[in-house]
C-alpha positions in Angstrom: -4.5 5.2 -9.3 -4.8 6.5 -5.8 -8.2 5.0 -5.4 -7.0 1.6 -6.7 -4.1 1.8 -4.3 -6.4 2.6 -1.4 -8.8 -0.2 -2.4 -6.0 -2.7 -2.6 -4.7 -1.7 0.9 -8.3 -2.0 2.2 -8.6 -5.5 0.7 -5.3 -6.6 2.2 -6.4 -5.2 5.6 -9.6 -7.2 5.5 -7.7 -10.4 4.7 -5.0 -10.2 7.3 -3.5 -7.8 9.9 -1.0 -5.3 8.4 1.0 -3.3 8.0 1.9 -4.0 4.4 4.9 -3.1 2.2 4.7 -1.3 -1.1 5.3 -4.6 -2.9 2.4 -6.3 -1.2 0.1 -3.4 -2.1 1.5 -3.4 -5.7 0.8 -7.1 -6.1 -2.8 -6.6 -5.0 -3.3 -3.7 -7.5 -1.7 -5.8 -10.3 -4.0 -8.7 -9.5 -7.0 -6.4 -9.6 -6.0 -4.9 -12.9 -4.7 -8.1 -14.4 -1.5 -6.5 -15.6 1.9 -5.4 -14.5 2.5 -1.9 -13.3 5.6 0.4 -13.6 7.7 0.2 -10.5 7.0 3.7 -9.3 3.2 3.6 -9.7 2.2 2.3 -6.3 5.4 3.6 -4.7 4.4 7.1 -5.6 0.8 6.8 -4.7 1.4 5.6 -1.1 3.2 8.8 0.0 0.5 10.9 -1.7 -2.2 9.0 0.3 -0.1 9.5 3.5 -0.1 13.3 2.8 -3.9 13.2 2.4 -4.2 11.4 5.7 -5.8 8.3 4.3 -2.8 6.0 4.8 -0.2 5.9 7.6 3.4 4.9 7.3 3.3 2.4 10.2 7.0 1.6 10.5 10.2 0.8 8.6 10.3 -2.9 9.6 9.4 -4.3 6.2 11.8 -6.2 4.1 12.1 -5.2 0.4 12.6 -7.9 -2.3 16.3 -7.0 -2.2 16.5 -7.6 1.5 16.7 -4.0 2.7 14.5 -2.3 5.3 11.4 -0.6 3.9 8.3 1.2 5.0 5.1 -0.6 5.8 1.7 1.1 5.4 -1.7 0.8 6.9 -5.0 2.6 6.5 -5.7 5.5 8.8 -9.0 5.9 10.5 -10.0 8.3 7.8 -8.9 5.8 5.1 -10.9 3.1 6.6 -14.0 5.3 6.5 -13.6 6.0 2.8 
């Protein structure tokens, strides 16, 4: 699932400037798989990818579906090279 999450974030970055919220990345993964995912699937993968240095937490200026502030993510230089 980490590779699918990384691929989804890469596709989003190629389409428009980021950073992107968890929900935007999740929607991209779901579109790729053609099915709905559990809420925690992409949410858990993003911090794992941050710890590996492939993704950066860019800021907390995103807006969640419930209207609260949330983290936004972008590929790191290493993540872009993968």
